[in-house]
TIPATOR-761474 format. One record per residue (C-alpha): x negated, y negated, z negated; residue in one letter. Coordinates in pm, whole numbers, padded with zeros to 5 digits, always signed. Layout:
N
XYZA;...
REM end
This chain:
296
-03222+11223-04609M;-03291+11593-04629E;-03579+11664-04393V;-03472+11916-04135R;-03698+12156-03957N;-03639+11993-03620E;-03925+12039-03378G;-04210+12266-03482V;-04447+12216-03776W;-04812+12204-03678R;-05024+12511-03692M;-05320+12483-03926V;-05568+12318-03692M;-05344+12127-03455V;-05132+11818-03431L;-04786+11854-03283C;-04571+11589-03124V;-04217+11664-03008A;-04234+11655-02630A;-03887+11740-02502S;-03549+11868-02605A;-03659+12224-02535V;-04010+12240-02674G;-04311+12072-02825V;-04660+11986-02721S;-04942+12074-02962C;-05289+11930-02927S;-05624+11947-03095K;-05707+11651-03316F;-05912+11478-03049D;-05627+11499-02798E;-05396+11292-03016L;-05628+11067-03217V;-05959+10902-03141Q;-06237+10758-03355P;-06178+10395-03436S;-06529+10340-03573W;-06843+10535-03673A;-06796+10830-03441T;-07091+11008-03601D;-06907+11006-03936H;-06607+11194-03792L;-06683+11565-03822I;-06496+11854-03662Y;-06550+12166-03869E;-06354+12463-03743G;-05987+12389-03809E;-06062+12072-04007L;-06131+11707-03935L;-06351+11531-04192K;-06410+11160-04251L;-06746+11087-04413K;-06863+10789-04616L;-07228+10727-04702D;-07428+10414-04771N;-07459+10344-04399S;-07094+10363-04296S;-06743+10492-04348G;-06524+10623-04067A;-06177+10609-03923G;-05942+10735-03654F;-05639+10597-03471A;-05357+10757-03277S;-05371+10714-02902K;-05003+10617-02891S;-04779+10384-03088K;-04431+10460-03219Y;-04115+10275-03312L;-03948+10470-03593Y;-04018+10829-03692G;-04201+11029-03954K;-04575+11089-03987V;-04735+11343-04219T;-05101+11405-04300A;-05214+11722-04471E;-05513+11591-04662L;-05761+11689-04932K;-05930+11395-05100L;-06294+11338-05196V;-06405+11577-05469E;-06605+11490-05779G;-06716+11136-05853D;-06531+10928-05594S;-06532+10597-05783A;-06543+10294-05557G;-06417+10476-05250T;-06083+10439-05075V;-05927+10685-04833T;-05634+10541-04638A;-05355+10692-04429F;-05125+10434-04277Y;-04916+10299-03993M;-04976+09953-03850S;-04881+09731-03560S;-05112+09471-03407D;-05165+09098-03455G;-05158+08845-03736A;-04784+08897-03795S;-04818+09274-03803H;-04622+09531-03999N;-04807+09797-04198E;-04719+10088-04430F;-05013+10204-04644D;-05117+10502-04847F;-05447+10410-05015E;-05611+10672-05237F;-05832+10502-05492L;-06128+10710-05604G;-06228+10754-05966N;-06498+10893-06191R;-06521+11269-06230T;-06238+11394-06448G;-06032+11076-06413E;-05719+11082-06196P;-05691+10942-05848Y;-05447+10656-05810L;-05226+10636-05501V;-05154+10279-05395Q;-04872+10212-05150T;-04821+09877-04984N;-04615+09720-04708L;-04703+09429-04484Y;-04407+09269-04311I;-04467+08996-04054S;-04825+08975-04178G;-04739+08939-04548V;-04845+09210-04794G;-04886+09189-05173N;-04631+09464-05230R;-04860+09707-05411E;-04739+09993-05627Q;-04971+10245-05790R;-04905+10596-05914M;-05105+10884-06048D;-05021+11232-05920L;-04884+11546-06081W;-05162+11759-05929F;-05533+11736-05847D;-05545+11599-05490P;-05907+11708-05450T;-05846+12077-05522A;-05624+12158-05224D;-05440+12010-04929F;-05121+11813-04989H;-04877+11645-04750A;-04844+11266-04748Y;-04562+11127-04533S;-04414+10799-04417I;-04056+10799-04288L;-03942+10488-04100W;-03601+10428-03951N;-03371+10124-03916P;-03239+10171-04270R;-03546+10243-04484Q;-03917+10311-04521V;-03990+10608-04749V;-04326+10724-04886F;-04333+11094-04977L;-04583+11328-05141V;-04520+11697-05067D;-04170+11588-04958D;-04105+11418-05295T;-04015+11052-05237P;-04227+10816-05448I;-04120+10483-05298R;-03834+10345-05089V;-03819+10008-04914F;-03459+09964-04804S;-03325+09743-04529N;-03181+09437-04703Q;-03133+09213-04404E;-02784+09138-04536H;-02966+08947-04813R;-03193+08762-04572G;-03494+08988-04636I;-03700+09071-04328V;-03719+09440-04236F;-03979+09587-03995P;-03787+09684-03686R;-03938+09567-03356D;-04315+09624-03359Q;-04454+09963-03251P;-04706+10109-03492M;-05008+10330-03456G;-05113+10598-03705V;-05450+10551-03872Y;-05685+10687-04134S;-06013+10560-04274S;-06256+10598-04561I;-06468+10310-04685W;-06651+10159-04980N;-06429+09926-05184A;-06612+09919-05515D;-06537+09549-05557D;-06176+09641-05651W;-06084+10009-05609A;-06179+10162-05947T;-06087+09984-06269E;-06064+09654-06087G;-06418+09683-05955G;-06585+09750-06289R;-06692+10099-06177V;-06917+10097-05872K;-06985+10360-05611T;-07262+10600-05712D;-07436+10668-05384W;-07628+10959-05533S;-07300+11155-05487H;-07276+11071-05115A;-07159+11177-04869P;-06798+11132-04977F;-06571+11342-04755V;-06194+11336-04702A;-06062+11638-04512T;-05761+11669-04283F;-05607+12008-04207R;-05314+11878-04007G;-05124+11576-03887L;-04770+11562-03758R;-04607+11275-03575I;-04236+11280-03494D;-04144+10947-03343G;-04018+10742-03053C;-04334+10697-02851E;-04374+10344-02720W;-04416+10338-02343G;-04750+10174-02262P;-04617+09993-01955T;-04259+09933-02069A;-04123+09591-02165T;-04077+09520-02535G;-03701+09458-02549P;-03627+09767-02342A;-03837+09989-02566E;-03689+09840-02884V;-03342+09914-02748Q;-03437+10268-02644R;-03598+10360-02975C;-03338+10183-03188S;-03013+10277-03019A;-03078+10614-02861S;-03010+10949-03028A;-03225+11141-02779W;-03533+11063-02574G;-03828+11219-02397K;-03953+11336-02740E;-03632+11525-02815G;-03364+11445-03068R;-03434+11139-03284Y;-03343+11320-03607W;-03517+11057-03820W;-03241+10808-03733K;-02943+11031-03807E;-02687+10938-04070K;-02830+11182-04324A;-03166+11006-04300M;-03036+10657-04376E;-03059+10708-04752A;-03202+10958-04998L;-02998+11263-05082S;-02883+11308-05441V;-03165+11556-05499H;-03424+11319-05352Q;-03289+11032-05562S;-03347+11243-05871H;-03699+11326-05748Q;-03773+10956-05699L;-03650+10869-06048I;-03864+11147-06198W;-04178+11048-06004A;-04152+10683-06097R;-04059+10745-06460A;-04355+10976-06512N;-04624+10856-06272H;-04578+10488-06183L;-04859+10282-06338V;-04821+09950-06155Y;-04539+09774-05969D;-04576+09429-05816Y;-04206+09375-05887C;-04287+09376-06260S;-04594+09153-06260D;-04503+08797-06367P;-04872+08714-06383G;-04884+08736-06003R;-04529+08631-05924F;-04368+08367-06142A;-04049+08436-05949T;-03974+08798-05870Q;-04007+08874-05498P;-03660+08878-05345P;-03669+09240-05229E;-03722+09349-05591C;-03383+09224-05705G;-03051+09399-05706K;-02981+09568-05373K;
REM end
């Protein structure tokens, strides 16, 4: 699953989506995403897009298109200083009660204490698959890349191209895998001081507001769901095709179906040194281990 340099990486202030086999289309933030709530708390500042949280509101944005398989990457700098009680999210989600969702949730903390990164997956409307990690750098000091890769074989969460979590397709064991619902790309910031920091014991200190998360870039490589196409036809196109209007579907190639040896070593290192919570190892919540946690 070595990530190739197919397509073109975004320039600093733009978002790029592969547009054809011979080129790409690059757009300003507001040409690819739109505010999903609190427009006045979405701030364009030169090359940057900022989401602001104060005691009146948080903010969020959503992609204008949905995608079935691909890779999305946000280049993001998290809230500086005392961010306790706040959550910044970057995620993919489909619609409806039986939706699929892949979450990065960045849990704020008191000044000097580390951020925790919570990942989660909802499949057919069922979540409760949380894992939490600390990071090997200060995510408030500079921009870092947070990615979600999704293809018919696996969902991979990556930080600066280091995999930190893999959810593999285990349909051969009767475990449902997200494969037929197109997903949008979203981000938001909100107050979650009832649970986000030390289980809700540390509350948001509004004297430090506004809390600001800053985006420098966003890249989406994916099979764009046709807004007027029928579901089965689009599932077939995005699942079976090697090429499409977006270019070559490199995220579905054989090399992307599993981690490379190097990436497997990275994953082992990240989890051995930075994993602080895994739902698979929580008998207090699950008397019987969830089936996807067992031997592959």
